[in-house]
N, C-alpha and C positions, 0 to 999 in steps of 0.2 A: 237251293239244295234242299230237298225233302229229307228230314230225320225223325224216325218214329221211335227212336230208342232214347230214353231219357236217363239222366243222372239224377238221384235222389239222395242227398246228404243231410247230415245231422239229424239223422235217425236216433231215437232212443234204443240203447241196447236191448231192450226187452221187446221189440218190435218183431214180428213174423212175417213171412212172405205173405201169410193171409190177411194180415192187418194192412200192409201195403196195398194189395189188390183191392180189399175193400174200400180203401181211402180214393183210390183212383178209377174205379168202375164206373162212377157216374160221368166221367170225362168221355168214355167209349170203351170198346171193346180190347181188351188186353190179351196180347199174343203170349208174353211171358214175363215173370217177374224173378230177379235173381238177386237174393239177399247175400252181400259178401260177407263171410265170415272168415275168422283166423284159423288157417290150417291146423295149428297145434291144438288150440283150445276150444275150437268149434264155437266160440263167441262171435256175436256180430261185431262186424267193425265200424258200423254206423252209417253205412250206406248201401244203396241198392241200384239196380237198373231195371226200367220198366220198359218193355216194347209193347207199342200199340199196333193194332191192325192196320189202323188208317192214320193218315197225317192230321186229320181233323182232331182226333182224339189226342194226340199228342200235343197239338197246338192248345187244346183246352186245358190240358193237365199243366201246361207250363203256367197257368194263371194260379196254380196253387203255391207257387213259390212264396216262402214267408208265412204259409199258414202253420198252425200249431197241430202237432201229433204228440199225444201223451205229454203234453207240457213243454216241448221243443218245437222252435221255427225250422220248418224243414226248408231245404234248397233244393229247387227243381231246375235244372237246366238241359240243354242238348248234350248228349253223350258225346265226348271226343275219342275217336279212335286211336289208339296207342300205336306207333310205329315202332316195330322192333323191340328191343329191349329198354327203351326210353321209360324212365319212371321206376324200373325194378332196382332193387338192391343189388349189389355185387355179391356173388357168392361168398359163403363162410369158408375160411380156411383154417 
């Protein structure tokens, strides 16, 4: 199964989408970078998703797993699709 969308975790909270794009640009053309932020504060949650135009770019980017970015070792893996409400917190009452 081909998967061009990657999860990038353990990111420094100061990192921007542009920083992430710059880090992965050498692997191949990037379709989309989505830095996940807290809804209430707007602060980075420390992870992002990077989608490549080609499978080859995504495969090359997987080799960046464990590399340092601004002093932190990043985690790079194939993104897993969430099914339904799995992984979400129940609504507050």
